[in-house]
C-alpha positions in Angstrom: 4.7 -8.6 -2.8 4.2 -4.6 -2.4 2.9 -2.2 -4.9 4.4 0.3 -6.9 3.2 3.6 -8.7 4.7 4.4 -11.7 5.2 7.4 -14.2 1.9 7.5 -15.4 0.4 8.6 -11.9 -1.3 11.7 -12.4 -1.3 12.8 -9.2 -5.6 12.4 -8.8 -5.5 11.5 -5.2 -7.5 8.4 -5.0 -5.5 6.3 -3.6 -3.9 7.8 -0.5 -6.8 7.5 1.6 -8.1 4.4 0.4 -4.9 2.9 1.6 -5.4 0.9 5.0 -1.8 1.2 5.8 -0.6 5.1 5.1 1.7 2.9 2.8 0.4 5.6 0.3 2.2 9.7 -0.1 2.5 12.5 -2.2 6.6 12.3 -3.1 8.9 14.8 -4.9 6.4 14.5 -8.2 4.0 11.6 -7.8 2.9 9.4 -5.3 4.5 6.8 -3.5 4.4 3.4 -1.8 6.8 2.3 1.2 6.9 -1.2 0.3 7.9 -1.6 4.3 3.9 -0.7 4.7 2.1 -2.6 2.0 0.6 -5.6 2.4 -1.5 -5.6 -1.3 -4.5 -4.7 1.5 -4.1 -8.4 2.4 -5.5 -8.6 6.2 -8.0 -6.0 4.9 -9.4 -6.1 2.1 -9.6 -8.9 -0.7 -8.0 -6.8 -3.5 -5.3 -3.8 -3.3 -8.1 -1.0 -2.9 -5.4 1.5 -4.9 -5.4 -0.7 -7.7 -9.3 -0.8 -7.8 -9.6 3.5 -7.5 -7.1 4.2 -9.8 -8.1 5.9 -12.7 -4.9 5.2 -14.9 -3.9 1.6 -13.8 -0.4 2.6 -12.6 -0.3 0.6 -9.9 1.5 -2.8 -10.5 3.0 -5.6 -8.1 6.7 -4.4 -7.1 9.3 -7.1 -8.4 12.0 -5.9 -6.7 9.5 -6.7 -3.3 8.8 -10.3 -3.3 6.6 -11.5 -0.5 4.3 -14.8 0.0 1.0 -14.8 1.4 2.0 -15.9 4.4 4.2 -13.3 4.8 1.9 -10.2 3.9 -0.5 -11.5 6.4 2.3 -11.2 8.8 3.2 -7.9 7.6 -0.4 -6.7 8.1 -0.8 -8.1 12.0 2.6 -6.4 12.6 1.6 -3.0 10.9 -2.0 -3.3 12.9 0.1 -4.2 16.5 2.1 -1.3 15.7 -0.9 1.2 15.5 -2.6 0.1 18.3 0.2 0.0 20.2 0.9 4.0 19.1 -2.8 5.4 20.0 -2.0 3.0 23.4 0.4 5.5 24.4 
């Protein structure tokens, strides 16, 4: 299941740099998470790093993007391959 950032976001800028998949970016008003890139840090960390650093705890699971652990692991591997391919040229 991907994560999402709610309207309680204070734009403190701490979540974006800790995302290993570059899934977080500044939207029109608040930060947003791309569910196609969010793996809840599976494949990188034991816990979602954005949730750990968020001072207002505005990053819950997104019920609109339900994924199993296996699906998150597969997505993480795919994203790692794509990153390696794009850096290789």
